[in-house]
GUDREN-585184 format. One record per residue (C-alpha): residue number from 0; x, y, z; residue in three letters. Coordinates in nm, 3 decimals, m for minus. Last residue first. Example, Ala and Ser with C-alpha at 12.3 -4.5 7.8 and 13.67 -1.06 7.14 Angstrom:
+-----+---------+---------+---------+-----+
:   k :      px :      py :      pz :   r :
+-----+---------+---------+---------+-----+
:   1 :   1.367 :  m0.106 :   0.714 : ser :
:   0 :   1.230 :  m0.450 :   0.780 : ala :
+-----+---------+---------+---------+-----+
REM end
This chain:
+-----+---------+---------+---------+-----+
:   k :      px :      py :      pz :   r :
+-----+---------+---------+---------+-----+
: 447 :  m3.551 :  m1.550 :  m4.398 : ala :
: 446 :  m3.260 :  m1.313 :  m4.478 : gly :
: 445 :  m3.114 :  m1.017 :  m4.353 : leu :
: 444 :  m3.354 :  m0.758 :  m4.421 : gly :
: 443 :  m3.356 :  m0.598 :  m4.101 : tyr :
: 442 :  m3.711 :  m0.664 :  m4.070 : arg :
: 441 :  m3.686 :  m1.093 :  m4.196 : glu :
: 440 :  m3.379 :  m1.101 :  m3.971 : leu :
: 439 :  m3.579 :  m0.954 :  m3.682 : lys :
: 438 :  m3.828 :  m1.205 :  m3.714 : lys :
: 437 :  m3.616 :  m1.518 :  m3.772 : leu :
: 436 :  m3.484 :  m1.419 :  m3.417 : leu :
: 435 :  m3.778 :  m1.414 :  m3.258 : gly :
: 434 :  m3.892 :  m1.701 :  m3.415 : gln :
: 433 :  m3.606 :  m1.881 :  m3.241 : arg :
: 432 :  m3.638 :  m1.732 :  m2.929 : ser :
: 431 :  m3.428 :  m1.444 :  m2.849 : leu :
: 430 :  m3.117 :  m1.418 :  m2.560 : gly :
: 429 :  m2.875 :  m1.346 :  m2.794 : leu :
: 428 :  m2.684 :  m1.659 :  m2.739 : gln :
: 427 :  m2.957 :  m1.866 :  m2.770 : arg :
: 426 :  m3.071 :  m1.702 :  m3.084 : ala :
: 425 :  m2.706 :  m1.772 :  m3.252 : ala :
: 424 :  m2.758 :  m2.109 :  m3.119 : ala :
: 423 :  m3.128 :  m2.158 :  m3.312 : ser :
: 422 :  m2.954 :  m2.019 :  m3.583 : arg :
: 421 :  m2.688 :  m2.170 :  m3.698 : asn :
: 420 :  m2.508 :  m1.949 :  m3.927 : gly :
: 419 :  m2.108 :  m2.065 :  m3.859 : gln :
: 418 :  m2.215 :  m2.024 :  m3.451 : his :
: 417 :  m1.955 :  m1.719 :  m3.403 : gln :
: 416 :  m2.071 :  m1.559 :  m3.770 : ala :
: 415 :  m2.436 :  m1.564 :  m3.665 : leu :
: 414 :  m2.390 :  m1.415 :  m3.307 : ala :
: 413 :  m2.156 :  m1.142 :  m3.476 : gln :
: 412 :  m2.462 :  m1.072 :  m3.720 : gly :
: 411 :  m2.703 :  m1.088 :  m3.463 : ile :
: 410 :  m2.478 :  m0.830 :  m3.251 : leu :
: 409 :  m2.432 :  m0.605 :  m3.553 : arg :
: 408 :  m2.784 :  m0.547 :  m3.655 : ile :
: 407 :  m2.906 :  m0.528 :  m3.320 : glu :
: 406 :  m2.655 :  m0.239 :  m3.299 : leu :
: 405 :  m2.725 :  m0.062 :  m3.586 : ala :
: 404 :  m3.106 :  m0.109 :  m3.501 : arg :
: 403 :  m3.053 :   0.067 :  m3.169 : val :
: 402 :  m2.850 :   0.350 :  m3.294 : gln :
: 401 :  m3.175 :   0.411 :  m3.537 : glu :
: 400 :  m3.430 :   0.373 :  m3.296 : asp :
: 399 :  m3.205 :   0.645 :  m3.122 : leu :
: 398 :  m3.226 :   0.893 :  m3.350 : ser :
: 397 :  m2.904 :   0.991 :  m3.585 : ala :
: 396 :  m2.841 :   1.335 :  m3.619 : asp :
: 395 :  m2.464 :   1.276 :  m3.659 : ala :
: 394 :  m2.560 :   1.018 :  m3.923 : ala :
: 393 :  m2.455 :   0.659 :  m3.896 : leu :
: 392 :  m2.146 :   0.560 :  m4.029 : ala :
: 391 :  m1.961 :   0.468 :  m4.290 : pro :
: 390 :  m1.591 :   0.380 :  m4.252 : glu :
: 389 :  m1.350 :   0.648 :  m4.455 : ala :
: 388 :  m1.281 :   0.853 :  m4.152 : ala :
: 387 :  m1.209 :   0.599 :  m3.908 : ala :
: 386 :  m0.963 :   0.442 :  m4.128 : ser :
: 385 :  m0.687 :   0.776 :  m3.978 : pro :
: 384 :  m0.713 :   0.570 :  m3.627 : tyr :
: 383 :  m0.586 :   0.840 :  m3.426 : leu :
: 382 :  m0.681 :   1.166 :  m3.602 : leu :
: 381 :  m1.003 :   0.990 :  m3.729 : ala :
: 380 :  m1.132 :   0.924 :  m3.359 : ile :
: 379 :  m1.140 :   1.334 :  m3.334 : asp :
: 378 :  m1.322 :   1.331 :  m3.664 : glu :
: 377 :  m1.576 :   1.044 :  m3.544 : leu :
: 376 :  m1.677 :   1.299 :  m3.294 : gly :
: 375 :  m1.602 :   1.314 :  m2.926 : val :
: 374 :  m1.841 :   1.601 :  m2.760 : glu :
: 373 :  m1.790 :   1.873 :  m2.535 : gln :
: 372 :  m1.541 :   2.139 :  m2.672 : gly :
: 371 :  m1.263 :   1.991 :  m2.821 : gln :
: 370 :  m1.116 :   1.606 :  m2.836 : ala :
: 369 :  m0.758 :   1.527 :  m2.831 : ile :
: 368 :  m0.808 :   1.345 :  m2.418 : ala :
: 367 :  m1.094 :   1.195 :  m2.523 : ala :
: 366 :  m0.960 :   0.974 :  m2.787 : val :
: 365 :  m0.671 :   0.878 :  m2.609 : ser :
: 364 :  m0.921 :   0.779 :  m2.337 : glu :
: 363 :  m1.155 :   0.581 :  m2.564 : leu :
: 362 :  m0.871 :   0.406 :  m2.696 : ser :
: 361 :  m0.700 :   0.324 :  m2.349 : asn :
: 360 :  m1.063 :   0.216 :  m2.227 : lys :
: 359 :  m1.179 :  m0.035 :  m2.525 : leu :
: 358 :  m0.811 :  m0.170 :  m2.542 : glu :
: 357 :  m0.822 :  m0.252 :  m2.161 : arg :
: 356 :  m1.206 :  m0.377 :  m2.236 : val :
: 355 :  m1.079 :  m0.660 :  m2.427 : asn :
: 354 :  m0.747 :  m0.653 :  m2.647 : gly :
: 353 :  m0.919 :  m0.825 :  m2.920 : pro :
: 352 :  m1.139 :  m0.499 :  m2.961 : trp :
: 351 :  m1.405 :  m0.659 :  m3.222 : asp :
: 350 :  m1.498 :  m0.290 :  m3.291 : arg :
: 349 :  m1.850 :  m0.151 :  m3.428 : gly :
: 348 :  m1.985 :  m0.020 :  m3.123 : leu :
: 347 :  m1.647 :   0.223 :  m3.098 : phe :
: 346 :  m1.794 :   0.349 :  m3.429 : trp :
: 345 :  m2.148 :   0.409 :  m3.353 : gln :
: 344 :  m2.083 :   0.585 :  m3.031 : his :
: 343 :  m1.826 :   0.814 :  m3.275 : ala :
: 342 :  m2.131 :   0.860 :  m3.508 : ala :
: 341 :  m2.395 :   0.900 :  m3.234 : pro :
: 340 :  m2.164 :   1.190 :  m3.077 : ser :
: 339 :  m1.980 :   1.064 :  m2.757 : leu :
: 338 :  m1.989 :   1.285 :  m2.471 : arg :
: 337 :  m1.733 :   1.499 :  m2.274 : leu :
: 336 :  m1.744 :   1.709 :  m1.982 : gln :
: 335 :  m1.400 :   1.762 :  m1.826 : arg :
: 334 :  m1.288 :   1.776 :  m1.500 : his :
: 333 :  m0.974 :   1.520 :  m1.606 : asn :
: 332 :  m1.063 :   1.235 :  m1.304 : arg :
: 331 :  m1.437 :   1.269 :  m1.359 : lys :
: 330 :  m1.453 :   1.291 :  m1.754 : cys :
: 329 :  m1.215 :   0.972 :  m1.760 : trp :
: 328 :  m1.470 :   0.814 :  m1.532 : ala :
: 327 :  m1.800 :   0.947 :  m1.760 : ala :
: 326 :  m1.569 :   0.761 :  m2.042 : leu :
: 325 :  m1.525 :   0.465 :  m1.884 : leu :
: 324 :  m1.904 :   0.427 :  m1.776 : ala :
: 323 :  m2.053 :   0.508 :  m2.101 : ser :
: 322 :  m1.840 :   0.325 :  m2.316 : cys :
: 321 :  m1.897 :   0.013 :  m2.071 : leu :
: 320 :  m2.270 :   0.072 :  m2.084 : leu :
: 319 :  m2.296 :   0.072 :  m2.503 : pro :
: 318 :  m2.032 :  m0.243 :  m2.528 : leu :
: 317 :  m2.263 :  m0.459 :  m2.280 : asp :
: 316 :  m2.401 :  m0.629 :  m2.567 : glu :
: 315 :  m2.129 :  m0.705 :  m2.694 : pro :
: 314 :  m2.075 :  m0.997 :  m2.436 : arg :
: 313 :  m1.898 :  m1.277 :  m2.570 : asp :
: 312 :  m1.684 :  m1.056 :  m2.763 : lys :
: 311 :  m1.577 :  m0.846 :  m2.473 : leu :
: 310 :  m1.379 :  m1.175 :  m2.331 : ala :
: 309 :  m1.560 :  m1.334 :  m2.018 : pro :
: 308 :  m1.401 :  m1.314 :  m1.714 : thr :
: 307 :  m1.393 :  m1.634 :  m1.529 : val :
: 306 :  m1.402 :  m1.742 :  m1.198 : leu :
: 305 :  m1.295 :  m2.084 :  m1.082 : asn :
: 304 :  m1.362 :  m2.206 :  m0.709 : val :
: 303 :  m1.063 :  m2.383 :  m0.505 : gly :
: 302 :  m0.782 :  m2.344 :  m0.758 : lys :
: 301 :  m0.503 :  m2.264 :  m0.609 : ile :
: 300 :  m0.426 :  m2.557 :  m0.394 : arg :
: 299 :  m0.510 :  m2.779 :  m0.728 : tyr :
: 298 :  m0.307 :  m2.603 :  m0.896 : tyr :
: 297 :  m0.028 :  m2.640 :  m0.638 : leu :
: 296 :  m0.014 :  m2.977 :  m0.627 : asp :
: 295 :  m0.017 :  m3.004 :  m0.995 : glu :
: 294 :   0.268 :  m2.839 :  m1.057 : arg :
: 293 :   0.284 :  m2.605 :  m1.341 : phe :
: 292 :   0.586 :  m2.627 :  m1.689 : arg :
: 291 :   0.548 :  m3.005 :  m1.658 : gly :
: 290 :   0.381 :  m2.989 :  m1.979 : glu :
: 289 :   0.060 :  m3.125 :  m1.837 : ala :
: 288 :   0.054 :  m2.892 :  m1.562 : val :
: 287 :   0.081 :  m2.602 :  m1.839 : arg :
: 286 :  m0.206 :  m2.760 :  m2.007 : gln :
: 285 :  m0.435 :  m2.746 :  m1.711 : pro :
: 284 :  m0.286 :  m2.400 :  m1.623 : leu :
: 283 :  m0.399 :  m2.270 :  m1.966 : asp :
: 282 :  m0.251 :  m1.922 :  m1.990 : val :
: 281 :  m0.446 :  m1.565 :  m1.911 : asn :
: 280 :  m0.360 :  m1.608 :  m1.493 : thr :
: 279 :  m0.523 :  m1.486 :  m1.186 : ala :
: 278 :  m0.471 :  m1.586 :  m0.809 : ser :
: 277 :  m0.682 :  m1.511 :  m0.521 : val :
: 276 :  m0.545 :  m1.624 :  m0.170 : leu :
: 275 :  m0.661 :  m1.507 :   0.164 : arg :
: 274 :  m0.438 :  m1.429 :   0.425 : val :
: 273 :  m0.297 :  m1.585 :   0.787 : glu :
: 272 :   0.049 :  m1.519 :   0.786 : ile :
: 271 :   0.293 :  m1.684 :   1.025 : arg :
: 270 :   0.706 :  m1.596 :   1.035 : gln :
: 269 :   0.965 :  m1.878 :   1.098 : gln :
: 268 :   1.298 :  m1.775 :   1.228 : glu :
: 267 :   1.603 :  m1.866 :   1.058 : arg :
: 266 :   1.615 :  m1.579 :   0.837 : gly :
: 265 :   1.851 :  m1.541 :   0.546 : gly :
: 264 :   1.583 :  m1.468 :   0.318 : val :
: 263 :   1.254 :  m1.450 :   0.504 : pro :
: 262 :   1.109 :  m1.827 :   0.635 : tyr :
: 261 :   0.747 :  m1.904 :   0.586 : phe :
: 260 :   0.482 :  m1.994 :   0.790 : thr :
: 259 :   0.086 :  m2.097 :   0.677 : gly :
: 258 :   0.180 :  m2.487 :   0.661 : glu :
: 257 :  m0.016 :  m2.567 :   0.377 : gln :
: 256 :  m0.027 :  m2.232 :   0.147 : leu :
: 255 :   0.358 :  m2.153 :   0.220 : val :
: 254 :   0.462 :  m2.454 :   0.153 : arg :
: 253 :   0.298 :  m2.418 :  m0.226 : leu :
: 252 :   0.492 :  m2.105 :  m0.228 : leu :
: 251 :   0.824 :  m2.262 :  m0.173 : lys :
: 250 :   0.771 :  m2.549 :  m0.436 : val :
: 249 :   0.627 :  m2.277 :  m0.677 : gln :
: 248 :   0.897 :  m2.088 :  m0.625 : met :
: 247 :   1.164 :  m2.365 :  m0.757 : pro :
: 246 :   0.905 :  m2.391 :  m1.028 : leu :
: 245 :   0.919 :  m1.991 :  m1.198 : pro :
: 244 :   0.612 :  m1.808 :  m1.176 : met :
: 243 :   0.457 :  m1.740 :  m1.495 : asp :
: 242 :   0.131 :  m1.912 :  m1.424 : gly :
: 241 :   0.065 :  m1.742 :  m1.184 : ile :
: 240 :  m0.013 :  m1.426 :  m1.391 : glu :
: 239 :  m0.166 :  m1.177 :  m1.058 : asp :
: 238 :  m0.089 :  m1.382 :  m0.740 : leu :
: 237 :  m0.388 :  m1.111 :  m0.525 : phe :
: 236 :  m0.279 :  m1.221 :  m0.159 : leu :
: 235 :  m0.579 :  m1.069 :   0.065 : thr :
: 234 :  m0.581 :  m0.947 :   0.441 : gly :
: 233 :  m0.450 :  m1.003 :   0.763 : gly :
: 232 :  m0.103 :  m1.065 :   0.679 : asp :
: 231 :  m0.045 :  m0.932 :   0.323 : ala :
: 230 :   0.290 :  m0.726 :   0.408 : leu :
: 229 :   0.398 :  m1.003 :   0.513 : ala :
: 228 :   0.380 :  m1.221 :   0.184 : leu :
: 227 :   0.488 :  m0.898 :   0.023 : leu :
: 226 :   0.833 :  m0.918 :   0.216 : gly :
: 225 :   0.938 :  m0.749 :   0.525 : pro :
: 224 :   1.274 :  m0.597 :   0.521 : arg :
: 223 :   1.564 :  m0.644 :   0.762 : asp :
: 222 :   1.896 :  m0.389 :   0.682 : arg :
: 221 :   2.137 :  m0.377 :   0.505 : asp :
: 220 :   2.073 :  m0.585 :   0.245 : ala :
: 219 :   2.267 :  m0.507 :  m0.009 : gly :
: 218 :   2.498 :  m0.780 :  m0.093 : thr :
: 217 :   2.279 :  m1.073 :   0.060 : phe :
: 216 :   2.139 :  m1.215 :   0.374 : ala :
: 215 :   2.339 :  m0.954 :   0.536 : gly :
: 214 :   1.991 :  m0.801 :   0.691 : lys :
: 213 :   1.754 :  m1.057 :   0.702 : lys :
: 212 :   1.495 :  m1.090 :   0.368 : tyr :
: 211 :   1.147 :  m1.061 :   0.266 : gly :
: 210 :   0.954 :  m1.344 :   0.181 : phe :
: 209 :   0.780 :  m1.211 :  m0.146 : leu :
: 208 :   1.018 :  m0.961 :  m0.283 : glu :
: 207 :   1.329 :  m1.168 :  m0.161 : ser :
: 206 :   1.157 :  m1.500 :  m0.352 : glu :
: 205 :   1.081 :  m1.305 :  m0.677 : leu :
: 204 :   1.432 :  m1.112 :  m0.687 : leu :
: 203 :   1.580 :  m1.447 :  m0.904 : glu :
: 202 :   1.293 :  m1.483 :  m1.090 : ala :
: 201 :   1.282 :  m1.129 :  m1.229 : pro :
: 200 :   0.934 :  m0.976 :  m1.071 : ile :
: 199 :   0.711 :  m0.891 :  m1.386 : ala :
: 198 :   0.550 :  m1.197 :  m1.458 : gly :
: 197 :   0.469 :  m1.313 :  m1.105 : cys :
: 196 :   0.267 :  m0.981 :  m1.045 : his :
: 195 :   0.226 :  m0.923 :  m0.687 : val :
: 194 :  m0.079 :  m0.719 :  m0.570 : ser :
: 193 :  m0.145 :  m0.685 :  m0.186 : val :
: 192 :  m0.482 :  m0.617 :  m0.067 : phe :
: 191 :  m0.445 :  m0.468 :   0.323 : pro :
: 190 :  m0.687 :  m0.575 :   0.580 : gly :
: 189 :  m1.017 :  m0.397 :   0.645 : glu :
: 188 :  m1.213 :  m0.551 :   0.367 : ala :
: 187 :  m1.136 :  m0.901 :   0.503 : arg :
: 186 :  m1.433 :  m1.049 :   0.587 : arg :
: 185 :  m1.498 :  m0.969 :   0.202 : ser :
: 184 :  m1.696 :  m0.768 :  m0.019 : leu :
: 183 :  m1.379 :  m0.509 :  m0.078 : arg :
: 182 :  m1.170 :  m0.824 :  m0.124 : his :
: 181 :  m1.356 :  m1.015 :  m0.395 : leu :
: 180 :  m1.400 :  m0.660 :  m0.587 : ala :
: 179 :  m1.041 :  m0.658 :  m0.543 : arg :
: 178 :  m1.002 :  m0.983 :  m0.756 : ser :
: 177 :  m1.254 :  m0.906 :  m0.964 : val :
: 176 :  m1.072 :  m0.592 :  m1.088 : val :
: 175 :  m0.765 :  m0.774 :  m1.116 : glu :
: 174 :  m0.897 :  m1.017 :  m1.340 : lys :
: 173 :  m1.022 :  m0.717 :  m1.573 : gly :
: 172 :  m1.102 :  m0.884 :  m1.951 : thr :
: 171 :  m0.789 :  m0.706 :  m2.049 : gly :
: 170 :  m0.578 :  m1.063 :  m2.098 : ser :
: 169 :  m0.799 :  m1.352 :  m2.186 : pro :
: 168 :  m0.970 :  m1.511 :  m1.897 : gly :
: 167 :  m0.897 :  m1.683 :  m1.538 : thr :
: 166 :  m0.931 :  m1.591 :  m1.210 : val :
: 165 :  m0.826 :  m1.859 :  m0.956 : leu :
: 164 :  m0.993 :  m1.846 :  m0.598 : val :
: 163 :  m0.933 :  m1.979 :  m0.311 : pro :
: 162 :  m1.190 :  m2.070 :  m0.015 : val :
: 161 :  m1.198 :  m1.833 :   0.275 : asp :
: 160 :  m1.532 :  m1.737 :   0.228 : thr :
: 159 :  m1.728 :  m1.386 :   0.282 : pro :
: 158 :  m1.623 :  m1.308 :  m0.091 : ala :
: 157 :  m1.777 :  m1.679 :  m0.246 : ile :
: 156 :  m2.152 :  m1.556 :  m0.282 : arg :
: 155 :  m2.102 :  m1.203 :  m0.408 : gln :
: 154 :  m1.862 :  m1.341 :  m0.686 : ile :
: 153 :  m2.067 :  m1.570 :  m0.765 : leu :
: 152 :  m2.305 :  m1.317 :  m0.827 : ala :
: 151 :  m2.138 :  m1.102 :  m0.985 : lys :
: 150 :  m2.003 :  m1.355 :  m1.209 : leu :
: 149 :  m2.347 :  m1.462 :  m1.331 : ser :
: 148 :  m2.434 :  m1.100 :  m1.415 : ala :
: 147 :  m2.169 :  m1.058 :  m1.646 : met :
: 146 :  m2.216 :  m1.414 :  m1.862 : ala :
: 145 :  m2.574 :  m1.278 :  m1.836 : gln :
: 144 :  m2.533 :  m0.943 :  m2.017 : ser :
: 143 :  m2.578 :  m0.676 :  m1.772 : ser :
: 142 :  m2.240 :  m0.451 :  m1.817 : gly :
: 141 :  m1.950 :  m0.318 :  m1.615 : val :
: 140 :  m1.771 :  m0.481 :  m1.315 : leu :
: 139 :  m1.631 :  m0.132 :  m1.197 : glu :
: 138 :  m1.956 :  m0.125 :  m0.996 : asp :
: 137 :  m1.908 :  m0.458 :  m0.805 : leu :
: 136 :  m1.765 :  m0.280 :  m0.494 : pro :
: 135 :  m1.993 :   0.038 :  m0.438 : gly :
: 134 :  m1.929 :   0.345 :  m0.652 : ser :
: 133 :  m2.095 :   0.668 :  m0.546 : asp :
: 132 :  m2.407 :   0.754 :  m0.428 : gly :
: 131 :  m2.277 :   1.017 :  m0.156 : glu :
: 130 :  m2.335 :   0.735 :   0.145 : arg :
: 129 :  m2.076 :   0.525 :  m0.086 : leu :
: 128 :  m1.797 :   0.786 :  m0.144 : arg :
: 127 :  m1.841 :   0.830 :   0.204 : ser :
: 126 :  m1.770 :   0.492 :   0.284 : leu :
: 125 :  m1.478 :   0.503 :   0.066 : glu :
: 124 :  m1.336 :   0.779 :   0.223 : lys :
: 123 :  m1.335 :   0.605 :   0.565 : ser :
: 122 :  m1.191 :   0.255 :   0.423 : leu :
: 121 :  m0.935 :   0.433 :   0.285 : ala :
: 120 :  m0.856 :   0.594 :   0.620 : gln :
: 119 :  m0.865 :   0.269 :   0.769 : lys :
: 118 :  m0.624 :   0.122 :   0.512 : thr :
: 117 :  m0.391 :   0.402 :   0.597 : leu :
: 116 :  m0.398 :   0.340 :   0.947 : ala :
: 115 :  m0.367 :   0.017 :   0.944 : arg :
: 114 :  m0.071 :   0.028 :   0.718 : arg :
: 113 :   0.128 :   0.273 :   0.901 : ile :
: 112 :   0.078 :   0.111 :   1.242 : val :
: 111 :   0.229 :  m0.203 :   1.055 : val :
: 110 :   0.525 :  m0.050 :   0.903 : ala :
: 109 :   0.599 :   0.127 :   1.239 : leu :
: 108 :   0.577 :  m0.231 :   1.414 : met :
: 107 :   0.821 :  m0.378 :   1.151 : asp :
: 106 :   1.053 :  m0.078 :   1.181 : pro :
: 105 :   1.073 :  m0.120 :   1.590 : asp :
: 104 :   1.086 :   0.248 :   1.696 : leu :
: 103 :   1.332 :   0.406 :   1.950 : pro :
: 102 :   1.152 :   0.553 :   2.059 : lys :
: 101 :   0.776 :   0.526 :   2.152 : ala :
: 100 :   0.479 :   0.522 :   1.919 : leu :
:  99 :   0.137 :   0.648 :   2.010 : phe :
:  98 :  m0.157 :   0.611 :   1.719 : asp :
:  97 :  m0.469 :   0.718 :   1.554 : trp :
:  96 :  m0.403 :   1.076 :   1.722 : ala :
:  95 :  m0.750 :   1.255 :   1.802 : gly :
:  94 :  m0.667 :   1.473 :   2.087 : ala :
:  93 :  m0.838 :   1.207 :   2.336 : ala :
:  92 :  m0.553 :   0.969 :   2.166 : met :
:  91 :  m0.281 :   1.207 :   2.276 : ala :
:  90 :  m0.386 :   1.243 :   2.578 : lys :
:  89 :  m0.414 :   0.891 :   2.634 : leu :
:  88 :  m0.047 :   0.846 :   2.489 : ala :
:  87 :   0.092 :   1.110 :   2.747 : leu :
:  86 :  m0.063 :   0.904 :   3.042 : gln :
:  85 :   0.056 :   0.591 :   2.940 : arg :
:  84 :   0.409 :   0.736 :   2.957 : glu :
:  83 :   0.639 :   0.585 :   2.684 : ala :
:  82 :   0.893 :   0.893 :   2.670 : his :
:  81 :   1.103 :   0.943 :   2.377 : gly :
:  80 :   0.796 :   1.026 :   2.118 : thr :
:  79 :   0.619 :   0.966 :   1.767 : leu :
:  78 :   0.246 :   1.034 :   1.797 : ile :
:  77 :   0.074 :   0.899 :   1.449 : ile :
:  76 :  m0.180 :   1.132 :   1.271 : val :
:  75 :  m0.432 :   1.004 :   1.052 : pro :
:  74 :  m0.520 :   1.261 :   0.786 : arg :
:  73 :  m0.796 :   1.506 :   0.905 : asp :
:  72 :  m0.633 :   1.840 :   0.881 : gly :
:  71 :  m0.295 :   1.921 :   1.056 : leu :
:  70 :  m0.437 :   2.256 :   1.230 : ser :
:  69 :  m0.680 :   1.991 :   1.431 : pro :
:  68 :  m0.292 :   1.847 :   1.596 : leu :
:  67 :  m0.204 :   2.167 :   1.768 : ala :
:  66 :  m0.355 :   2.138 :   2.084 : glu :
:  65 :  m0.127 :   1.804 :   2.089 : leu :
:  64 :   0.141 :   1.982 :   1.995 : thr :
:  63 :   0.165 :   2.286 :   2.276 : his :
:  62 :   0.099 :   1.975 :   2.533 : gln :
:  61 :   0.400 :   1.826 :   2.424 : pro :
:  60 :   0.606 :   2.110 :   2.475 : asp :
:  59 :   0.940 :   2.142 :   2.279 : met :
:  58 :   0.819 :   2.547 :   2.268 : gln :
:  57 :   1.071 :   2.610 :   1.946 : pro :
:  56 :   1.092 :   2.323 :   1.872 : pro :
:  55 :   0.938 :   2.032 :   1.854 : leu :
:  54 :   0.866 :   1.754 :   2.176 : ala :
:  53 :   0.580 :   1.556 :   2.054 : leu :
:  52 :   0.712 :   1.387 :   1.719 : asp :
:  51 :   0.470 :   1.378 :   1.500 : leu :
:  50 :   0.454 :   1.124 :   1.186 : leu :
:  49 :   0.155 :   1.199 :   0.961 : ile :
:  48 :  m0.036 :   1.042 :   0.729 : leu :
:  47 :  m0.229 :   1.049 :   0.344 : asp :
:  46 :   0.011 :   1.369 :   0.279 : ala :
:  45 :  m0.089 :   1.587 :   0.058 : asp :
:  44 :   0.222 :   1.801 :  m0.045 : phe :
:  43 :   0.184 :   2.201 :  m0.140 : his :
:  42 :  m0.009 :   2.350 :   0.201 : ala :
:  41 :   0.112 :   2.053 :   0.415 : leu :
:  40 :   0.470 :   2.176 :   0.381 : lys :
:  39 :   0.419 :   2.495 :   0.523 : asp :
:  38 :   0.199 :   2.340 :   0.794 : gln :
:  37 :   0.484 :   2.118 :   0.840 : ala :
:  36 :   0.719 :   2.418 :   0.858 : glu :
:  35 :   0.521 :   2.564 :   1.140 : ala :
:  34 :   0.507 :   2.245 :   1.333 : leu :
:  33 :   0.931 :   2.217 :   1.325 : ser :
:  32 :   1.156 :   2.014 :   1.155 : gln :
:  31 :   0.965 :   1.902 :   0.860 : ala :
:  30 :   1.017 :   1.611 :   0.613 : ser :
:  29 :   0.900 :   1.471 :   0.310 : gln :
:  28 :   0.832 :   1.097 :   0.231 : val :
:  27 :   0.662 :   0.881 :  m0.073 : gln :
:  26 :   0.591 :   0.535 :   0.043 : tyr :
:  25 :   0.669 :   0.249 :  m0.146 : gly :
:  24 :   0.849 :   0.012 :   0.173 : asp :
:  23 :   1.187 :   0.103 :   0.088 : asp :
:  22 :   1.083 :   0.524 :   0.076 : thr :
:  21 :   0.969 :   0.421 :   0.448 : leu :
:  20 :   1.243 :   0.260 :   0.611 : trp :
:  19 :   1.476 :   0.555 :   0.444 : asp :
:  18 :   1.261 :   0.839 :   0.530 : ser :
:  17 :   1.339 :   0.681 :   0.909 : ala :
:  16 :   1.661 :   0.692 :   0.897 : leu :
:  15 :   1.706 :   1.049 :   0.752 : glu :
:  14 :   1.452 :   1.181 :   0.980 : cys :
:  13 :   1.641 :   1.024 :   1.261 : phe :
:  12 :   1.948 :   1.182 :   1.183 : ala :
:  11 :   1.772 :   1.506 :   1.144 : ala :
:  10 :   1.612 :   1.523 :   1.475 : glu :
:   9 :   1.384 :   1.784 :   1.470 : asp :
:   8 :   1.077 :   1.543 :   1.449 : asp :
:   7 :   0.755 :   1.597 :   1.156 : val :
:   6 :   0.760 :   1.305 :   0.883 : leu :
:   5 :   0.485 :   1.337 :   0.629 : leu :
:   4 :   0.370 :   1.038 :   0.454 : ile :
:   3 :   0.235 :   0.999 :   0.103 : arg :
:   2 :   0.108 :   0.655 :  m0.013 : gly :
:   1 :   0.135 :   0.324 :  m0.139 : asn :
:   0 :   0.021 :   0.009 :  m0.004 : met :
+-----+---------+---------+---------+-----+
REM end
């Protein structure tokens, strides 16, 4: 979990040391040596959390520091002090501090407290969004097709359990979105969601990234560092592209899943973790098992429930909703007001999108970025996709009925092509009776 941290302490050596710890854990860190400097920093550095020493110049008075807490905003504040006094801790909590830590700090304990504070802060923001009618856990899974309805229903049924989940499907279909929805609907929602891309981390570094390491374990290991497994404790561990994990690591991961314990690299003390495992892949794992490239015992350990994210070509009826939702999300992030012209809308609906939702999203956002005014037109699309200028499109003033007609013709054509002209199979895919499909074919002049 990354975030921005403001460290307020008048000891330069401590600031340097703590900044190193936090930067190694992926946080953005800035330091201040007084309350006045901290308030100046907050004017241009939107910190998610503040680490605050109680004795700050010029007053060096803990009570003065506690009275200044409201001026630091509504972000979590973790109090640091060289005096572990119970009365002082109670005063800090009463003043609104999130937690109270005594120096010298334990880096691992500091990491845990920060992670919990940021998790709580994120949940509070999410609750505020929900109260304002904003997105819920499943809202990013856009679509009303049968395939998406079935996927959402299964997510809701298994999310409260601890059963391992394997998410499969083509690249770009939203496997991580599904995994995050599982986490947000689970009893671990207040815990961390830690994502590991097994194919993006070099094989020789994957072990130390997952298990962490002890000081002196190898050249450059100048301090203990917790791994991603430890950071996921109490939450959800998402192993993306697990099919690309090297065989030696598969053996070690299997032991962790079986026993719930592991050794950091260079360590002799076992660490215990308790996580919910969600894995994802776009490769055929049974085929890799048959080829000896993936362990059979690990496959059955991670499989649990298999959720399949459908390709966009298998749910073309969701394209209009996706276009609207993706464009609206882009506009919200970029403080713009844009809509697709009928011709542009028809162009997006007419594509195959082999890269699935990821490709559609990237294309929509690219076109939106160069659009002028409040409408994305076919001329904007043609700047990035020159062939669009030569394609037939609906008139700019096409009615809703004309747009629906064009979409129905395209969906029927796709269904018939997919089933090699078998009208009964195409009708089932489209949710029609065979007679209903024949009537539409006749109405649109597509043959009886």
